[in-house]
VEXDREN-2710 file (C-alpha; in Angstrom, 1 decimal):
% VEXDREN-2710
k/r/px/py/pz
1/MET/13.0/-7.2/35.7
2/PRO/11.4/-10.4/37.1
3/GLY/10.8/-12.9/34.4
4/GLU/7.1/-13.2/35.2
5/TRP/6.6/-9.5/34.2
6/TRP/7.8/-10.0/30.6
7/LEU/4.5/-11.2/29.2
8/GLN/2.7/-8.1/30.5
9/VAL/5.5/-5.7/29.4
10/ASN/5.4/-7.1/25.9
11/ARG/1.6/-6.8/25.7
12/TRP/1.9/-3.2/26.8
13/LEU/4.7/-2.4/24.3
14/LYS/2.5/-3.8/21.4
15/ARG/-0.1/-1.2/22.3
16/MET/2.2/1.8/22.5
17/GLY/2.4/4.2/19.5
18/TYR/0.8/3.2/16.2
19/ARG/0.1/-0.3/14.9
20/PHE/-1.3/-0.4/11.4
21/VAL/-3.4/-3.3/10.2
22/LEU/-4.4/-3.4/6.5
23/ARG/-8.0/-4.8/6.7
24/LYS/-9.0/-4.6/3.0
25/PHE/-7.4/-3.5/-0.3
26/THR/-9.1/-3.4/-3.7
27/CYS/-8.0/-2.3/-7.1
28/PRO/-8.7/-3.2/-10.8
29/ARG/-7.2/-6.4/-12.2
30/VAL/-6.1/-4.6/-15.4
31/ILE/-4.5/-1.2/-15.8
32/ARG/-3.1/0.6/-18.9
33/PRO/0.3/2.3/-19.3
34/GLY/-0.2/6.0/-19.0
35/GLY/-3.5/5.5/-17.3
36/GLN/-4.5/5.4/-13.6
37/LEU/-4.3/2.9/-10.8
38/ALA/-7.3/3.5/-8.5
39/PHE/-7.4/1.7/-5.2
40/THR/-9.4/1.6/-2.0
41/SER/-7.9/0.5/1.3
42/TRP/-9.2/0.1/4.9
43/TRP/-6.7/0.5/7.7
44/ASP/-7.0/-0.1/11.4
45/ASN/-4.6/1.7/13.7
46/GLN/-4.7/-0.6/16.7
47/GLY/-2.2/1.5/18.7
48/VAL/-2.9/4.4/21.0
49/ALA/-1.4/7.2/18.8
50/PRO/-1.0/8.3/15.2
51/CYS/2.3/8.0/13.4
52/TYR/4.0/11.4/13.8
53/ARG/6.2/11.2/10.7
54/LYS/5.0/11.5/7.1
55/PHE/6.2/8.2/5.7
56/PRO/4.9/7.7/2.1
57/LEU/2.5/4.9/1.3
58/ALA/3.6/3.2/-1.9
59/LEU/2.6/0.5/-4.3
60/ARG/5.1/-1.5/-6.2
61/LEU/4.6/-3.2/-9.6
62/LYS/7.3/-5.8/-10.3
63/ASN/8.0/-8.5/-12.9
64/ALA/11.2/-10.1/-14.1
65/GLN/12.0/-7.2/-16.3
66/ARG/11.0/-4.1/-14.3
67/THR/10.2/-2.7/-10.9
68/GLU/8.0/0.4/-10.7
69/VAL/7.3/2.1/-7.3
70/LEU/4.2/4.3/-7.3
71/LEU/4.1/6.9/-4.4
72/THR/0.7/8.0/-3.1
73/ASP/-0.1/11.3/-1.5
74/ALA/-1.6/9.5/1.6
75/ASP/-0.9/11.3/4.9
76/ILE/-0.5/8.5/7.4
77/THR/-0.2/11.0/10.3
78/THR/-4.0/11.4/10.0
79/TRP/-4.6/7.7/10.7
80/LEU/-5.7/8.0/14.3
81/PRO/-6.4/5.0/16.5
82/GLY/-9.3/3.1/14.9
83/ASP/-10.4/2.8/11.3
84/SER/-9.2/5.0/8.4
85/LEU/-10.0/4.8/4.7
86/CYS/-7.4/5.6/2.1
87/ASP/-8.8/5.7/-1.5
88/ARG/-6.4/7.1/-4.1
89/THR/-5.7/7.2/-7.8
90/ILE/-2.1/7.1/-8.9
91/PRO/-0.7/7.8/-12.4
92/VAL/0.8/4.8/-14.1
93/THR/4.1/5.3/-16.1
94/ALA/3.4/5.6/-19.8
95/ASP/6.3/3.3/-20.8
96/LEU/5.3/0.4/-18.6
97/ALA/5.4/-2.7/-20.7
98/ALA/2.4/-5.0/-21.0
99/GLY/2.3/-8.1/-18.9
100/ASP/1.6/-9.5/-15.4
101/TYR/3.1/-7.7/-12.4
102/ASP/3.2/-8.6/-8.8
103/LEU/1.5/-5.8/-6.8
104/ALA/2.8/-5.0/-3.3
105/LEU/2.4/-2.3/-0.7
106/ALA/4.8/-0.7/1.8
107/ILE/5.2/2.4/3.9
108/LEU/8.6/3.9/3.0
109/ASP/11.4/5.9/4.5
110/PRO/11.0/9.3/2.9
111/ARG/14.8/9.7/2.4
112/THR/15.8/6.2/1.2
113/LYS/12.5/5.2/-0.4
114/LEU/12.9/1.7/1.2
115/PRO/10.2/0.0/3.3
116/LYS/10.4/1.5/6.8
117/VAL/7.2/0.8/8.8
118/ARG/6.3/-2.8/9.7
119/LEU/2.6/-3.5/9.5
120/ALA/0.7/-5.6/12.0
121/ILE/-0.2/-8.2/9.3
122/ALA/1.4/-11.4/8.0
123/GLY/3.1/-11.8/4.6
124/ARG/6.0/-9.3/4.8
125/THR/8.7/-10.3/2.4
126/GLN/12.4/-10.1/3.1
127/ASP/12.7/-6.8/1.3
128/GLY/9.9/-5.3/3.5
129/TRP/7.0/-5.2/1.0
130/TYR/3.6/-6.8/1.5
131/PRO/2.3/-8.7/-1.5
132/LEU/-1.3/-7.9/-2.6
133/GLY/-1.6/-10.1/-5.7
134/THR/-1.1/-9.8/-9.4
135/ILE/-2.2/-7.0/-11.8
136/LYS/-2.2/-7.1/-15.6
137/VAL/-0.9/-4.2/-17.6
138/GLU/-2.5/-4.1/-21.1
139/ASN/-1.8/-1.8/-24.0
140/GLY/-4.9/-0.4/-25.6
141/PRO/-6.9/2.8/-25.8
142/GLY/-6.2/5.3/-23.1
143/ARG/-9.8/6.3/-22.6
144/ILE/-12.9/4.5/-21.3
145/PRO/-15.3/3.8/-24.1
146/SER/-18.6/5.7/-24.0
147/SER/-21.6/3.9/-22.8
148/ARG/-23.9/5.9/-25.0
149/PRO/-25.5/4.1/-28.0
150/ALA/-24.0/5.0/-31.4
151/PRO/-26.3/7.4/-33.4
END
């Protein structure tokens, strides 16, 4: 292939298939062991097709003592070209120790449970995860206090 064609070929290749961009991710700053981790996310598939394999979307909580991978039930095969919202609530392991954890996101290989899909965003670590920030795990009551005034 002539050298002057490579720029156009590479531009075309970047548009083929799916190309996921994480536009926004929000979640609470504090969660409780045995509770729930609710998050909202806004995705943009900048490609021309959906992903045809059901790779699981996962969040990872990690500190010096422990790594916990939380799988979601998100179906990325429904993320057609354009915008998609993915809002989920994931159970948090009851024996998760209190402390600060690094929160990261990845789309995993369903067989190996290792990061598989490269996102079209910066920040990918050597192990394939995308850092989202820090989240605190606090021990405490497992229920949300009532907002009703006491009798």
